[in-house]
N, C-alpha and C positions, 0 to 999 in steps of 0.2 A: 537182372533187375533185383533190387532188395526191396522188400516189403515191410513196412511198420504198421502195426495196428494199435490202436489207441483207446483206451476207456478210462473211466474214473469210478470210484466207489465213495460213499459218504456225500456229504453235502457241503456248500460253500455258505451256509446260514452261520450267523455268529450270536444268534440270541439263544444262549445256552438254558435258559429257562423254559423253552419249549421241549416237550419230550422227545421230538422226533430229530432234534438237531444233534449231529454226531459230534463226537470229540475229536475225530481224525477225518481227513480228506487225502485220499491218495489217487495219484495218476500212474497208470501202468502203461508200458509199452512191450508188445511182443513182436519181435522182428525175426525174419527168416529170408532166406534166399528161394526157398520153394512153399509157395503159399498152398498148393495143392494138397500137401500132406496134413496142413490144418483144416483145409476143407474136408478132406477125407474124414477126420475124426468126427466132426459134426454130422457129416452124412450117416456115418456108421450107428451114432446114438439115436438120431432121428428113425433110422431103419428098424433098429430094436425097439423103439417106442411103439412104431406102427405094427410091428408083429405082436407086441405085448397088448396093446390096447385097441388096435384095430382102428386108430384115428390119426389124421396127419395133423401136425402141430407146426406153426410158422417158425417159431424160435425156441431155443433153450435160453431161459432167462434165470440166472443163479439164484436170485432171491426167492423164486418160486419153484425152483427145481427139487426133484427128489435128490436125497443125498447120494444114492447109489450112482445116479447120472453125473453128478458133479465129480464123484470120485473117479468115475470112468474117464471122464475128459481130462482130468489132471494127471492121472496115470499115463495116459496115452501122449500128452503133450510133453511129459518129461523124458519120453523115448525118442522125440523128434529132433531133429537139427533145427533148434531154435533157441532164443536167449529172451529173457525177460528182465526188464529193469523198472525200478520203481521210485518215487519221490514221496515221502509221505509228510503230511502236515500235522503237527499238533496245532490245532486251530487257536487254541488260547495263547499260543506264542506268535501268532501273526500281527504284523503291525497294524495299529489301528487305522491309518490312512488306506491300506491296501484292502481293508475289510469292506470298505466302500465301492472298490473299484474290482469287482468279481472277476470279470471277463478279462481284465489286464493280469491279475494275478494267475488266471488260468493259462493264459497264452504264455506267460514268463516260465511257469513251471514245464510246460510242454517244451519250450525251447531249451531249457536246461537238460531235459532228458535227451533230446535230439543232439545237442551239444556234445554231451558226454558220449553218445554211441560214435558220433564222428571223432573225437578225441582219441578214443580208444581203437580207431580203425576197425569197426567191426563191420561196416558195411564196404563191401569190395567194388561197388561201381559208384559212377558218379550220378546215377539215375535212380532216384528214390522215390516210391510211393507210399505216402502216409495216408492211412484210412483211419478217420476218426468217427467215433460213433456219435451220431447227431444228438445234440444236447441243447441247441438253440434254435428257435424259429425264426429269430430276426436275421435277415439277409445281410444285413449291414454288419453284424458281429460276426457271422459266419465268413464273410469276405475279409473282414479285417484280420481274423484268425488266419486264413489263408495266406494273406499279402504278407503279414509279420514273419511267419515261419519260412515262407519262400526267400524272402529278402535276407534273414538272418543266415540261412544255410547258404545262400549264394556267396553273400559277402565273406563269411567266416571259413567256408570250407569248399567253395567253387562247387556245390553240389545243386543239381537241378532237381528240385522238390515238387512233386505233384501231390496236391493235396486234395483227398476226396473225402466228403462228408456224407456218411450213408447210415441207414438204419441196419440193425442186426439181420433183419429179413432180406435186405438187399445184398449184405456182404456177410457169409457165413463166418468167416474168421473173426468178425467181431463178436459172435457168440462164445468163441472160445476165449477171447481175452477179456470179456464180461465175467466169464467164470474164474479165470485167472485172477483178475482184480479183485472180485467179491472174495475169493478164497485168501488172499493176502490181507485184505480189509479186516477180515475176522480176526486175525492174528492181533492187530493193533487195537481194534475197537473193543474186542470182547476176551482177548486173550486166548482165543481159541485156535490152534495151529494145527487142527486135524487136516484140513485139506491143503495148507501151506505146505506141510510136510511132504506132501505127494509131488509138489512141482519144485521143491526146494533146489534140486540138483540143476535146474536150467535158469535159475534166479542169479543173475551176473551182479546186479546192483541193487542195495535198498539204501536210500539216503533220506534224511531229515532235511528239510529246506529250513525251518528254524528249530533251533535247539533251547 
């Protein structure tokens, strides 16, 4: 079984006059044939936090996490048999019509990433599980996301794709891809490659969608 974990960083807002609107939006996938090795990383960091602070925390969240913990996760991921692929959007270059169809734009970007994984024959089986971090509460949009990706992979690559939408508390590997995505986002949004450099060895592709 092949496992793909998906998260994003930045936002899909296009009102650049607002302070919190990001210049970039990135979608990141981390894929592996052995999800337990990624789960173990997160468990080890949680165990260290419990020993240090005597409290149990539900999740690691990169935007709120201590730098030392982020670095620890990044270093350990770079040692594992996994790969990372990224598509980044300079949002100022996104076509005007797509700015009004954010869920379609998101689905399209994810499909491009999956297509590249398949075209490079990085997945060794015809049964693939994609676990995406929950970003929508709308059931219709979530089901549309699932159906679109399943149909695309079935028709283009004859792959049976199982799509799961979970929270990072439900799936520990999503905590890892959150940290990975945030680390890469820092490079584009702020010119800070501190964390990016720790995972660079396992980043297979970084591509701009619009140039």
